[in-house]
N, C-alpha and C positions, 0 to 999 in steps of 0.2 A: 401152505402160503409161503413156504421157504424151500429153497433148493440148496443142497450142500454137496460140493464136489471137492476132490483132493488132487493136488499135483505135487507129489513129494512132500515137503514140509509145509506147503502152503494150502490152507483150506479156504475156499471161497464160499461165502454165504450170500445167497441171492434172494432178495425180496420178490415173491411171486404172487402178488395180488393185483395183477394188471387191470382187472375190471374196476378197481378203485384207485388206479394210478399209484399203487403201492402205498396207499395211505395206511397209517398205523391205527389199529384198533386194539382193544385189550388183549385179545387172543394172540395177535401177531406180536405184540410187545413181549408177552410171556414166552412165546416160541423163540423169539430172537435171543432173549436172555439165556434160555436153556441151550440154544445152539452154540452160542459163544462159549459158554462154560464147557460144553461137550467137546468143542474143537480143541480147547486147551488140554482137556483130559486125554484126548486122542493124540497128543504130541505135536500139535501145530506149532510152528515157530513164527509164522505170520498168518494173520487172517485178513482176507479181502472181503469187504462188504459192498454189495452193489444191488441194483434193481433190474429186474427183467422188463423189457419193453422200452417205451420212449422216455421214461422218467425214473430217476433214482427214487424219489418219494415225494408225493404231494403233501406230506405232513400228516397231521392227526386226522383221523376220520371224524368229521364234525358230528356224526350221528352219535358218537360216544364220548367226545372230547370234554363235555361238561361234567362227566362223572369223576368223583373224587378218587375212586379206585383206579381209573385210567391214569390220572395224573400221577398218583403214587407209584403205579407200576412203571410208567414211562421214566420217571426220574430214577427209580431203582435200576432199570435196565441201562440207562445212560451211565450211571455211576459204576455199574458192573463192567461195562466196556472199558471205561477209562482206568479201571483197577486191574484189568487182566495183566498177567505177567508177560505177555507177548505183544508186539506191535499190531495195531489194527489200521488198515488202509481203507478209507472210503473211496470208491471209484464212482464219481458222480456223473452219471449219464443223463442227458436231457435237462434235469433241473432238480434242485433240492429246495423245498418250501417248508417253512415252519419247523415241525418236528423232524423233517428231513435234514434241515440245517443242524438241528440238535444232534442227530446221529453223527453227522460229519464232525461236529465239535468234540464229541466224546471219543472219536477216533484219533489216532496219533498222527496220521498223515492223510493228505487228501490229494487225489488226482481228479481233475475235472476236464470233461470233454470240451473242445473248442467252442461248440455252440450251446453249451449248457449255461445255467444261471443259478443264482441263489436268491432267496427272498424270505423275510420274516414278516408276514402281513398281519401280525397280531393287532395292531392299532386300527386296521381296517375291519376287524371282527369284533372290536370292543372288549378284547381280552388282553392278557399280558403273559410274556414268558417269565420264568422264575429267575431268581438271583444268580443261580449257577450259570444259566445260559448267558445272561448279560455280562457277568464277570468273565466267563471263559472267552466270549467273543471279543470283548475289549482287550483282554490279555493277549489274545492271538493277533488281532489286527490293529489295535490302537483305538483310543476313544473316539476320534473323529470319524473314521469309517464305520465304527459300530453304531454311532449315532445316526449316520446316514441310513443304515439298514433298519434300525429299530425305530427311531423317532420319525424318520422320513418315509419309512415303509417302502423304500425303493428297491427295485429289482437290480441285481448286480450281475454283470456279464462275467463270463469265465476269465476274460482278459483282466478285468478290474479285480476279480477275486484273487487272481494270481498276484497282481500288483500290490494289493492290500496285505498279502501274506496269508490269506485264508487257504488258498490252494498251494501245495508244494510244487506241483507240476501240472501242466496242461497236456492232456493225453487221453487215450482211450482206456477202456477196461483191460484190454490186452496189455497196454503199457503198465497199468497198475499191477497186473499179475506178474509181469516180467520184473518189475521193481521188487515185488514181494519175494520172488525167488532169489534175487540178489541179496536182499536183507536177511533172508533165512539162512544164508551161509555165514553170517556174522555171529559173534559170541553171544549166546542167549542170556547169560547172566549179566553181561555188560548192557545189553539192550534193556533188560528188566530194571536194572538199577537206574539207568538214565531216564527211562519212561517214568518211574516213580518220582524222580526228582523234577522232571519237567511238569508233571501234573501236581506237584506240591506248590501250587501258585496262589493259594488263598481262595480258590473258587468254591471250596467245600465248607468254608466258614459259615455257620448258621446266620441266616438273615436276622436283622433287628426286628423288634416288634412293629416298628413303624412300616418297614418294608413288607412284612407279612400281612399287616392290615391293608396296605395299599393293593397288594396282589389279590387278596381275598375280595376286596371291594370291586376290583375290575371284573373278576370272574362271576360275581353274583349280581352285577349291575343290570339295570334295564337296558343299558347300551349293549351289553353282551347278548342279551336276548334279541335285541334289534339287529345286531350284526349277524346272528345266526339266521334270523328270519329273512333278512335282506339277501343273504347268500342263497337260501333256498328258493327265493322268489326271483333271483338274478336281477336285482336292482341295487342302486346305491343306498347305503345305509344312512339314516338320519339320526345322528348321535345327539343326545341332550346333556351328557355329562352327569348322569345320575343312574 
C-alpha cells in the first residue's frame, strides 16, 4: 500500500491504495509510520509524502475508523511525522479530506496542486477530530479560517488554502520534489533545530477532562452511527444531538 523511491537525499513515500482513494486503515497507518522512520534511518534529508492516483487521501477508511486502536495508531503516526528530525513535505494532489488533512498538518511544508482542495467533514459524519488537529490547524492558519473548515465543514480550494497559509506553495508533485532537493542542500542540524521549535507550539499539551469527555461523546453517539449509516446508504444524515 506504499511506494518508496529515492532521489539523492530525498525519499518520496507514496500512498498506493487507489481502490480506496488512499484512505487510511490500521495497516496503512502502521506501514506509513514505519516507512517514515526507515527513511530517516536511511539518511533522507527531506521526505516527500504524496498519493498515487487522483487524490492525496480521502481520509480515514470508515470501515475501521470507529476502532479505538485505529485512532490511537493514527495519532501516534501523526506525532511521529512531526517529531522526525528532517523536514516532511506533503504534496497534495487532487484533494485531502479528514485524515488526509491531518497528514498534511503533521508535515512541515505543504505543496498543493492548483485544482486540489482540502476538507474536514467530521461534523457531517457525527464525529470529531482531536485537540491536536484543531490546535495545529488554528495555529497554522488562524482561528477564523479554522472555524470555517471545522465548524462550517466547508471545502477549501487550493487558492484559498494558499491564502490562508495552509499551503506553502501551489504546484505539482514534481514541484514539491524539486523544492525538497533544494532544501536537502541546507544544513541538516539547522533544519532539525528550527523544526523542533516550530512544532513547539502547544499543540501537544494534553486535553482537559472536559474536552476528552466531549470528544468521546461525539465518537460514541447515536449521531456517529447515523452518520456512518447515512454515508453507506448515500443519503443525508439526520442528526438528533444524542
